[in-house]
C-alpha positions in Angstrom: 14.0 44.6 0.3 16.0 41.5 1.9 16.9 41.6 5.4 20.5 39.8 5.8 20.5 40.5 10.1 18.5 37.7 10.5 20.3 34.9 8.7 23.9 37.1 9.8 22.8 36.6 13.0 21.6 32.7 13.1 25.2 32.0 11.4 26.9 33.2 13.4 25.3 31.6 16.4 25.6 28.2 14.5 29.4 28.4 13.8 29.9 28.8 17.6 27.7 25.4 17.5 29.6 22.4 17.6 27.9 19.2 15.6 27.8 16.2 18.0 27.8 13.8 14.7 30.9 16.0 13.5 32.4 15.9 16.8 32.2 12.4 17.6 33.8 11.6 13.8 36.4 13.3 14.7 37.2 11.8 18.1 37.0 8.6 17.0 39.3 9.4 14.4 41.7 10.7 16.7 41.7 7.6 18.4 42.7 6.0 15.8 46.3 7.1 15.9 47.3 7.6 12.6 46.5 10.2 9.7 45.7 7.3 7.2 42.9 6.1 9.3 41.7 8.9 10.7 40.4 10.3 7.5 39.3 7.1 6.6 37.2 7.3 10.0 35.9 11.5 8.3 35.3 10.3 5.0 33.1 7.3 6.2 31.7 9.8 8.0 31.0 11.9 4.9 29.7 9.1 2.8 27.2 8.0 5.7 25.5 11.3 6.0 25.3 12.2 2.2 22.2 9.6 1.8 20.3 11.5 4.8 21.0 15.3 3.5 19.8 13.7 -0.4 16.9 12.0 1.5 15.6 15.5 3.0 16.5 17.1 -0.5 14.3 14.8 -2.1 11.3 15.3 0.9 11.4 19.5 1.0 10.9 19.2 -3.2 7.1 17.5 -2.4 6.1 19.3 0.2 4.5 22.9 -0.4 6.0 26.2 0.0 5.1 26.9 3.7 5.8 23.3 4.6 9.7 23.5 3.3 10.0 26.7 4.9 9.1 25.6 8.3 11.0 22.2 7.8 13.9 24.3 7.5 13.9 26.6 9.6 13.3 23.5 12.2 16.4 22.1 11.0 17.6 25.7 12.3 16.6 24.7 15.6 17.4 21.2 15.7 21.3 22.2 15.4 20.6 24.8 17.9 19.5 22.3 20.3 21.8 19.9 18.8 24.7 22.2 20.0 23.6 23.0 23.1 23.8 19.4 23.6 26.6 18.3 22.7 28.3 21.7 25.3 25.9 20.9 28.0 26.6 17.1 28.2 25.8 16.4 31.3 23.1 13.8 33.2 21.0 17.0 34.2 20.6 16.8 30.1 18.9 13.8 30.9 15.9 15.8 32.6 16.0 19.3 30.1 15.7 17.4 27.3 12.5 15.3 29.0 11.1 18.9 30.0 11.8 20.2 26.8 9.6 17.7 25.1 6.2 17.9 27.3 6.3 21.2 26.6 6.4 20.8 23.4 3.9 18.8 23.2 1.8 20.5 25.4 2.0 23.5 23.7 1.1 20.9 20.0 -1.7 19.7 22.0 -3.6 23.0 22.9 -2.3 24.8 19.5 -5.7 24.7 17.6 -8.1 25.2 20.9 -6.2 28.4 22.0 -5.7 29.5 18.6 -8.9 31.7 18.5 -7.1 33.8 22.1 -3.1 32.8 20.9 -2.5 31.8 17.1 1.2 31.5 17.6 1.4 28.1 18.6 -1.0 26.5 15.2 1.3 28.3 12.8 4.2 26.5 14.0 2.5 23.2 15.8 4.1 19.9 13.0 7.8 21.8 13.9 6.6 21.7 18.0 5.2 18.2 17.8 7.9 17.1 15.0 10.5 18.9 17.9 9.1 17.5 21.0 9.8 13.8 19.5 13.5 14.9 18.5 14.1 15.7 22.4 12.4 12.5 23.3 14.8 10.8 21.4 17.9 13.0 22.2 16.2 11.9 26.3 16.5 8.8 25.3 20.0 8.9 24.0 20.9 11.2 27.5 19.3 8.2 30.0 21.0 5.2 28.3 24.7 6.9 28.5 24.1 8.6 31.6 22.4 6.6 33.6 22.5 3.3 32.0 25.8 3.4 30.7 24.5 1.7 28.4 23.9 -0.8 30.3 19.7 -2.2 29.3 20.4 -5.0 32.0 20.7 -2.2 35.1 16.5 -1.6 34.1 16.3 -5.4 35.5 17.9 -3.8 38.9 15.8 -1.2 39.7 12.7 -0.5 42.1 9.2 -1.7 40.5 7.9 1.8 40.4 10.6 2.7 38.2 10.3 0.1 35.9 7.4 1.1 35.3 7.9 4.2 35.1 10.2 3.5 31.9 7.8 1.4 30.7 5.4 4.6 30.5 7.8 6.2 28.7 8.5 3.8 26.0 4.8 3.2 25.9 4.6 7.4 25.1 7.1 7.3 22.8 5.8 4.6 20.7 2.6 6.6 20.9 4.3 10.2 19.2 6.2 7.8 16.0 3.2 7.6 13.8 2.6 11.0 14.0 6.2 12.0 13.8 6.9 10.2 11.0 3.3 11.7 9.2 3.9 14.5 9.8 3.9 16.1 5.9 1.9 16.5 3.3 1.9 13.8 1.6 0.6 11.6 4.6 -2.2 13.9 5.1 -3.8 13.6 1.4 -2.3 9.6 1.4 -4.6 9.0 4.9 -7.1 11.1 4.3 -9.5 11.5 7.9 -7.0 8.6 9.2 -4.3 10.8 9.5 -6.5 12.9 12.8 -7.1 9.5 14.1 -3.1 8.9 14.0 -2.2 11.8 15.3 -5.1 11.8 18.1 -2.7 9.7 19.7 -0.8 12.1 21.3 -3.2 12.5 23.6 -2.4 9.1 25.0 1.2 10.1 24.7 0.8 13.1 26.6 -0.7 11.0 29.9 2.2 8.5 29.7 4.6 11.2 29.4 3.8 12.6 32.4 3.3 9.0 34.1 6.4 8.2 33.6 7.7 11.6 34.8 5.8 10.8 38.0 7.3 7.5 38.5 10.9 7.8 37.2 11.7 11.7 38.0 13.9 11.8 40.7 12.1 14.7 41.7 9.0 13.1 41.9 7.0 9.8 43.0 10.2 8.3 41.8 12.6 9.7 44.9 13.4 7.3 47.7 12.5 10.6 50.0 9.3 12.6 49.7 9.5 15.7 50.7 7.4 19.4 50.3 9.4 20.2 47.6 8.6 16.9 46.1 4.8 16.8 46.8 4.4 20.0 45.6 6.9 19.0 42.3 3.6 16.1 42.1 0.5 18.6 42.4 2.1 21.2 39.9 2.4 18.1 37.2 -0.7 16.8 37.4 -2.6 20.4 37.0 -0.3 21.2 34.3 -1.5 17.6 32.5 -4.9 18.1 33.5 -5.1 21.7 32.4 -4.1 20.8 28.9 -6.8 18.1 28.5 -9.3 20.8 29.6 -8.3 23.5 27.2 -9.2 20.3 24.4 -12.3 20.4 25.5 -14.6 22.3 24.4 -17.1 22.1 27.4 -14.2 23.3 29.3 -14.6 26.4 27.2 -18.6 27.1 27.2 -18.2 26.6 31.3 -15.6 29.7 31.5 -17.6 31.7 28.7 -15.3 31.9 26.2 -17.2 29.0 24.0 -17.3 31.2 21.3 -13.5 31.4 21.3 -12.6 27.7 21.6 -11.6 26.8 18.1 -12.6 23.2 16.9 -11.6 20.8 15.1 -12.1 20.0 10.9 -12.3 17.2 10.2 -11.5 17.8 6.2 -8.3 18.7 7.4 -5.0 18.1 8.9 -6.1 19.7 12.0 -6.0 18.1 15.8 
């Protein structure tokens, strides 16, 4: 018997969530002050979204049933996240999206080694990785909009260590891009053994992202006044970064006596 409770609950929740892109299109249409021009703006928005919808549908046809299900679930969560971001469009969202991205990336990195103790993250690892990249894009958009007011020349007026932090963040984004665009079954088959090597770029992305937070975050070294609270956050972040890297090491599992629970990568598959 098919349960309708989950679809009903999700449908009601999605109905309360505004679509950020549609919201912007409606604002632009209202700004025209003319019904005909406003209708043309909305029509252009509809035509612009059609290729994306067709592209996603075509891509989904080439995926396995399991991967297609993961894609649709991810799409549902992305819709919810976009709605929340639209409702809470403040400068704090720059931090929230950044923290969310590094949290999902960390879970994706340890999903395989800890699956012997906690199999949950491994089941959704691909969604975690892609979701982290989407949050990175949201973080970038919020930072450009709220911190720089779309004036990228303002970067040149920042103090050097904050500029270094931005460079580390861009480096992390570049490292995550190949993994995000090849997270589907067709890429696994086409790239073969190179697929895992490409996705291992997530490890330097993790380190670079942590450096970005340390050097750019106002609650870390990016602040102009270092208090015990700032230093405490710095220590916690470094411990978290080191902890993720240690969890990926078989030596660490051997030292703590849990070597038999450590799940090694399968070179012939798509396991990171």
